[in-house]
N, C-alpha and C positions, 0 to 999 in steps of 0.2 A: 504494500500500500504506500509506504513512504517513498519507494523508488518511483512511483507514478506521480506523486504530488511534487517532489523536488524539481524535476525538469519543467513542469508547468509554472511553478513559482519563479524559477530562474528565467524562463522565457518572458514572463510578465515584467519582471524587474528590468531585463535587457530592453524590452520594447519601451518601457517608460523612460529609461535612461536615453535611448536614441531619440525618442519624441522630444524630450526636454532640450537636447542639443540642437536638433533641427528646428524646433519651434522658435528659438532665439535668433537663429541665423537666417531665417527666411524672411522675405519681404512680407509686409502685411501691416495691420494696425500697430502703431507704435505710440507710446506716450510722449507728449511734448510738454515741457514745463515752461510756459510763458507766464501766465497769470495764475494758472491752476493746471493740474494734470488733466489733459484732454487727450482722447484717443484720436489720432489722425490717420488717414488712409495713405498719405504720401508725405514723406519728410524730404525737404529740398534744401540743399545748401546753395547759397549765392543765387537767389532768384532775381531775374530781371524781367520786367514787363514794360512794354512800350505801347502807348496809344497814339495812333496817327489819324490825321484827317486834313482835308483841304491841302494836299501836297506837302505836308510838313508834320513833324512829330509834335503832338500836343504836350505829352508828358512822358516821363520815364520814371519807373520805380525800381529801386534796387533794395534787396533785403539780405542780410547776412545769412538768415535761415528762415524757412517757412514750413508750415505744416498745412496740408490741404485736407479738408473734411468734405468728402464727396457728397454725402447726403445733404449737408447744409449748403454746399457750393460756396464755401468760404476758405480764404487763406488766412492763417494766423502768422504774423510777421515778427521777426526779431531784428531790431535795428534797421527799420525801414528808412529810406532816403528817397524823397520824391522831388523831381525837378519838373516844374511847369514852365514851358518855353514861351507861352504868351504871345504877344504881338510880335510882328516881324522884327522890329528894331529894338524892342524892349529888353530889359534885363530879365534873365530867367529867375524864377522864384524857387529856392531850394528849401525843403522842409525835412527835418530829421526828428526822430523820436526813438525811444527804447523799444516800444511795442507798436503793433499795428494790426489791422484786420481789413481784408478786402471782402466785401459781400458782392459776389458776381451777379446775383439775381437783381439787386437794386443798383449796381454800378457805383457803390459807395466805398470810399477809402477812409478809415478812421486811424488816427495816430495819437498816441498818448504815452506816458504821463508827463514827459519832460520835452515838450515840443520846442524846437529851435528852428527859426526860419531866417533866411537872408535873401535880400534882393538889392543889388547895388550897394549903397551905403546904409541901408536900413536893416537893423537886426531886431528880431522878434522872439519872444518867449511866451509860452502858454502851456496849459495843462492838457489841452485836447485840440486836435485839428481834424476837420471833416471836409472831404471833397466828394461831391456827387457828380457823376458823369452827366454832362448836359448843362450843369449849372456853371456859370462863369465866375464862381467865387469859391474861396476857402473860408469855412467858418472856424474861427478860433474861439475857444471858451476857457474860462478859468484863469484868473490872474494874468491877463494878456498885457504885455509890455512891448511897446515899439520904441527903439532907441536909434538915433542917428542925427548928425549935424547939430549936436549940442542940445537936443530936445528929447525928453522921454515922455511918452504918453501911456498911461495905465487905464485899463478898462476891463470889466468882467467879460465882455464879449465883443468881437469885431468881425467884420467881413473884409477879406482882401479880394477886391474886384480884379479878376485876372486879366481881362482884355482892356480894361480902362486904366490900369496902373494906379488905382486909388484904394484908399482904406475907408471903411464906414464903421464908426463907433458912435453909438447914440445914447448909451446909458452909463452913468457913473464914470465919465471921462475925467481924468486928472492929468494935468500937464505940468512938467517941470522943465525950466530952461536953465542950463548951466552956462555960466559966463566963460568966455574963452580967455 
């Protein structure tokens, strides 16, 4: 009786051992730790996306790492950097943050928590930036600060109008001018 059970038990142990080895090394759902542990279907290193239109690139997005969730149709981004090229002769707008998310169904890009933007001599910080495909602006939220040419403007929320090269801030605006 023991001679019959021992080979079965050893076979089961061997199969479980092999399964554990191959399960870790095969592609498939993996955990990605951006804000929380989420299972992703595809883990991507050095992601680059480009949106083109009207015979020119509109924007380019690079990320150090991304996780794609097929069912939700979203990318989770680590260290995203977006460049919006804007008008023909205008300065490009560069936006960076530690984390980001692209919702492909809505065409929306979210970046947070330590947003830094630069265009020409204007430097911007915020807690969150949102760009929606088809909108001609980037929404900045949370402790937004614009600094350049000796002036700092603080506001809780602002819009960077991409095609007009202007900024709209209508609530809680505080301005400080530094002497040269």
